[in-house]
C-alpha positions in Angstrom: 1.6 -4.3 -6.2 0.3 -5.4 -3.7 -1.5 -8.7 -3.1 -4.5 -8.2 -1.3 -4.8 -10.8 1.5 -8.7 -12.5 1.1 -9.0 -13.2 5.2 -11.3 -12.0 7.4 -9.3 -9.8 9.9 -9.2 -7.5 11.9 -6.9 -4.3 12.5 -4.6 -3.5 15.5 -6.1 -0.8 16.3 -9.5 -2.4 16.8 -8.5 -4.6 18.7 -6.7 -2.4 20.5 -9.7 0.1 21.1 -11.7 -2.9 22.3 -9.1 -3.7 24.6 -9.1 -0.1 26.3 -12.8 -0.3 27.1 -12.5 -3.7 28.3 -9.5 -2.7 30.4 -8.0 -5.4 29.3 -4.8 -5.0 27.3 -4.1 -7.6 24.6 -2.3 -10.7 25.3 1.1 -12.6 22.8 0.0 -15.7 21.4 2.2 -18.6 20.8 1.6 -20.6 17.8 3.7 -23.6 17.2 3.3 -25.3 13.1 5.3 -26.9 10.8 7.1 -24.1 9.8 8.0 -22.2 13.4 7.3 -21.0 16.4 5.7 -17.6 16.1 4.2 -15.2 18.7 2.4 -12.5 18.5 -1.2 -10.5 18.6 -4.1 -13.3 17.2 -6.3 -11.0 14.4 -8.4 -14.3 13.1 -8.9 -17.3 14.5 -11.1 -19.2 12.1 -12.3 -23.0 12.0 -10.4 -23.3 8.4 -7.7 -20.7 8.8 -6.2 -18.2 11.6 -3.9 -15.1 11.2 -1.0 -13.5 13.8 0.5 -10.4 14.0 4.1 -10.1 14.9 5.3 -6.7 17.5 7.4 -6.0 13.8 4.4 -5.5 11.8 4.5 -9.1 10.0 1.3 -10.8 9.6 1.4 -15.0 9.3 -1.5 -17.1 7.7 -2.2 -20.6 9.0 -4.6 -23.3 7.4 -6.3 -24.3 11.3 -5.5 -27.9 10.4 -1.8 -27.0 10.8 -1.6 -25.8 13.9 0.1 -27.7 16.3 -1.0 -26.2 19.5 -1.0 -22.4 21.0 -1.1 -20.6 24.0 -2.0 -17.8 25.8 1.0 -16.1 27.3 1.2 -13.0 30.0 3.3 -11.3 27.7 1.4 -7.7 27.0 1.4 -7.6 23.0 3.0 -4.5 21.9 4.1 -2.8 18.0 8.1 -2.6 18.1 10.1 0.4 18.3 12.0 2.5 15.8 15.6 1.2 17.7 14.1 -2.4 18.2 13.1 -2.6 14.5 16.5 -0.9 13.0 18.7 -3.2 15.7 17.1 -6.3 14.2 17.4 -5.1 10.2 20.5 -4.2 10.8 21.2 -8.0 11.9 19.1 -9.2 9.3 21.1 -7.6 6.1 24.7 -7.4 7.2 27.8 -6.0 7.2 27.0 -5.1 3.6 24.4 -2.7 4.7 23.6 0.4 6.9 20.3 1.2 8.9 18.6 4.4 10.1 15.7 6.3 11.6 13.9 8.9 10.4 10.5 9.4 11.2 8.5 6.2 10.5 11.3 4.8 8.5 13.5 2.7 9.0 15.7 2.7 6.2 18.6 -0.3 5.6 20.7 0.7 1.8 24.0 -0.6 1.0 26.9 1.0 3.3 27.1 4.8 2.1 23.7 5.3 0.6 21.1 5.6 3.3 21.4 9.2 3.8 20.1 9.8 -0.2 17.7 7.6 0.7 16.5 9.1 4.2 16.3 12.6 2.0 13.9 10.9 -0.7 11.6 9.6 1.7 11.6 12.5 4.2 10.4 14.6 0.9 7.6 12.0 -0.7 6.2 11.1 2.9 5.6 15.7 4.0 4.5 15.7 0.1 2.1 12.8 1.0 0.9 14.4 4.2 0.3 18.1 2.6 -1.8 16.6 -0.4 -4.0 14.5 2.0 -4.2 17.5 4.9 -5.5 20.1 1.9 -8.1 17.8 1.1 -9.3 17.5 5.0 -8.1 14.3 4.4 -7.6 12.5 7.9 -4.0 9.9 8.3 -3.0 8.1 11.3 -0.3 7.3 12.8 1.3 3.9 11.6 1.2 1.7 13.9 4.5 -0.1 13.4 7.4 1.0 11.8 7.9 1.3 7.9 10.4 -1.1 7.2 12.4 0.4 3.7 14.7 -2.3 2.2 17.1 -1.3 -0.3 19.0 -4.2 -2.8 22.0 -2.8 -5.0 21.2 -5.2 -7.4 18.6 -6.5 -10.0 19.5 -9.9 -8.6 19.5 -9.2 -4.9 16.1 -7.6 -5.4 14.6 -10.7 -7.0 15.9 -13.1 -4.5 15.4 -11.3 -1.2 11.9 -10.3 -2.6 11.2 -13.8 -2.9 12.4 -15.0 0.0 9.7 -12.3 1.8 6.9 -13.7 -0.4 7.8 -17.0 0.4 9.2 -18.5 -2.3 7.4 -17.0 -5.3 8.7 -15.9 -8.6 9.2 -12.0 -9.2 7.9 -10.7 -12.1 10.9 -9.5 -14.8 9.5 -6.0 -15.1 9.6 -5.8 -11.6 11.6 -3.0 -9.8 9.9 -2.9 -6.4 7.2 -3.6 -4.7 5.3 -3.0 -1.3 4.5 -5.8 0.8 1.3 -6.1 2.5 2.0 -9.3 4.9 5.5 -8.3 6.0 4.7 -4.7 6.1 8.1 -4.0 4.4 8.7 -2.0 1.3 12.0 -3.4 -1.1 13.7 -1.6 -3.2 16.8 -1.7 -5.6 19.3 0.7 -7.9 18.0 0.5 -11.1 21.6 1.1 -13.3 23.1 1.6 -9.7 27.3 1.6 -9.0 29.4 1.9 -6.5 29.8 6.4 -6.9 26.0 6.9 -8.1 22.3 5.5 -8.3 20.1 6.3 -11.3 17.2 8.5 -9.5 15.6 9.0 -12.9 14.9 5.4 -13.2 13.8 4.8 -9.7 11.7 7.8 -9.0 8.5 6.4 -9.9 9.2 3.3 -8.9 9.9 4.5 -5.0 7.3 6.7 -5.0 4.7 4.4 -6.5 5.7 1.6 -3.8 6.3 3.9 -1.0 2.5 5.8 -1.5 1.7 1.7 -1.3 3.5 1.8 2.4 2.6 4.8 3.6 -1.8 4.3 2.3 -1.9 0.8 4.4 -0.5 2.3 7.2 -2.2 5.5 7.6 -5.6 4.4 7.0 -6.8 5.1 3.4 -6.2 1.0 3.2 -6.3 -1.8 5.4 -4.0 -4.7 5.2 -5.7 -7.4 5.5 -9.7 -5.9 3.2 -10.1 -6.4 -0.1 -9.3 -2.6 -1.0 -10.6 -2.2 -4.6 -7.7 -2.6 -7.2 -8.4 0.4 -8.9 -8.3 2.3 -5.6 -4.8 1.1 -4.2 -3.0 1.3 -7.7 -4.3 4.7 -8.8 -3.5 6.1 -6.2 -0.1 4.8 -6.1 -0.1 5.8 -9.7 -1.1 9.3 -9.2 1.8 10.1 -7.0 3.8 9.6 -9.5 4.0 13.0 -10.7 6.9 14.9 -8.6 3.9 17.9 -8.6 1.8 16.3 -6.4 4.2 15.3 -3.5 7.4 18.3 -3.9 6.7 20.2 -1.0 9.7 23.0 -2.7 6.4 24.2 -4.7 4.3 26.5 -3.7 1.8 26.1 -5.5 0.4 23.6 -8.0 -2.3 23.3 -10.8 -4.5 20.0 -11.7 -2.7 20.3 -15.2 0.5 20.2 -13.4 -0.4 16.8 -11.0 -2.0 14.8 -14.5 0.4 12.1 -14.8 1.0 12.5 -18.6 2.3 9.3 -19.2 -0.9 7.7 -17.9 -3.4 10.8 -20.1 -1.3 9.9 -23.2 -2.5 6.3 -23.5 -6.2 6.7 -22.8 -6.2 9.6 -25.4 -7.7 6.7 -28.5 -10.6 5.5 -25.6 -11.9 9.1 -24.4 -11.9 9.7 -27.9 -14.6 6.6 -28.0 -16.6 7.6 -25.1 -19.0 4.3 -25.7 -17.0 2.2 -24.4 -15.4 4.3 -21.3 -19.1 3.9 -18.8 -18.4 0.1 -19.4 -15.0 0.2 -18.5 -15.1 2.2 -15.3 -18.5 -0.3 -14.6 -16.5 -3.2 -14.8 -13.1 -1.3 -12.4 -15.8 -0.9 -9.9 -17.5 -4.4 -10.0 -13.7 -6.4 -10.1 -10.6 -6.6 -10.3 -10.5 -8.4 -13.2 -9.6 -6.3 -16.0 -6.1 -5.7 -14.0 -6.0 -9.3 -14.7 -7.1 -9.3 -18.6 -5.3 -6.0 -19.5 -3.0 -4.6 -16.8 -1.8 -1.7 -18.7 -5.0 -0.5 -19.4 -6.4 -1.1 -15.9 -3.8 1.0 -14.5 -4.4 4.5 -17.1 -8.3 4.2 -16.1 -8.0 3.6 -12.0 -4.9 6.3 -12.4 -7.9 9.0 -14.5 -10.9 7.1 -11.9 -9.0 8.2 -8.7 -7.4 11.7 -10.0 -10.6 13.1 -10.8 -11.9 11.8 -7.9 -9.2 13.2 -5.3 -8.8 16.1 -7.2 -12.6 17.2 -8.0 -14.9 15.1 -4.8 -12.0 15.4 -2.4 -14.7 15.2 0.6 -16.6 12.3 -1.2 -13.7 10.5 -1.9 -12.2 10.0 1.8 -16.2 9.0 2.6 -15.8 6.4 -0.2 -12.3 5.5 2.0 -14.2 5.8 5.5 -16.7 2.9 3.9 -13.7 0.4 3.0 -12.8 1.2 6.4 -15.9 0.2 8.2 -17.0 -2.3 5.2 -15.1 -5.0 8.3 -15.5 -8.2 7.5 -17.6 -9.6 5.2 -16.5 -10.8 1.4 -16.8 -7.7 -1.1 -19.0 -9.0 -4.2 -19.6 -6.8 -7.0 -23.1 -5.7 -5.6 -21.7 -4.5 -2.4 -18.6 -2.9 -4.6 -21.2 -0.3 -6.2 -23.0 0.2 -3.1 -19.9 1.9 -1.5 -19.5 3.5 -4.9 -22.8 4.8 -5.6 -23.2 5.8 -2.2 -20.1 7.5 -1.7 -19.8 9.8 -4.6 -23.5 10.1 -5.4 -23.0 9.5 -9.1 -22.9 5.8 -11.6 -19.4 4.8 -13.4 -21.5 6.0 -16.2 -21.9 8.9 -14.7 -18.8 9.4 -14.1 -17.4 8.7 -17.5 -17.8 11.9 -19.3 -16.6 14.0 -16.8 -13.1 12.3 -16.9 -13.2 13.0 -20.9 -13.8 16.6 -20.5 -11.2 16.5 -18.4 -7.9 14.3 -19.5 -9.7 14.6 -23.6 -6.4 16.6 -25.2 -8.3 18.4 -28.5 
């Protein structure tokens, strides 16, 4: 699950567009702080905090008092090329790993394994793009290379991920993650041996985290905005079902695309519909349910996204657009409710019986 940044910031595309209008290409900024020297695009500069976007897509956030010095450079800011990202990743991972470029991806995996992962991510990308295209959702091209790192063991996954998160401990049940600040997707082989990969055990994790990365880089979510967790997690969970992204399937029904595991978890709740409206309202109001009852929240987030994406795709895309246009202000419960009702022309209470009719198994 991604950690949503709470700072106020503007996206790279907005900065680029503004610069083109003014005929002034964006210049890089050098920032000196106790944790090092950094060069990138200043995407937020406030009295209390600041954020710098590196050419790799990594975001550094500083408390303003800790900035020792900063200097605007003549160097024009440009996103890293795929080839540059590939060389950088290979140098970072070392000789026990191999890297390759495929589409928008730069993949690093244990030597001898990268081709397997290449085919997996290319297939998922194609299926994701097809699903969005069929529903009329316009996607933007990623601004930065999509870096995917495959670790050969749980221990190495925890060590590497903790470093990416600045030393934070990795939860014991976590098998992969997408990290918005670094823009990297990190997974590991469950049941890995030198000769085989347990694809059945890793399939949902790979898909879930890869969809986070795609959604944050193709305009569905914004890395620096407070995206509602029901939208972020619900979308990634929805794509765990192969019928959504398997391009070998010529067609699939809405029944084929139901996440059987999540639907099963909701059956008792769906039989008590008086509880469902209040729970959906709480999901729209805030992300609190994800902290209090995460299993229930993940199932409900999936149900909300699945119904809205399948039955109301135009309105769903309008809701996504409202997220992008919202910009910098704090996302209050009132704002969240306004966006939901304006996009879908219904309340969470009115959505509840629609979900019940679609998912309840007699």
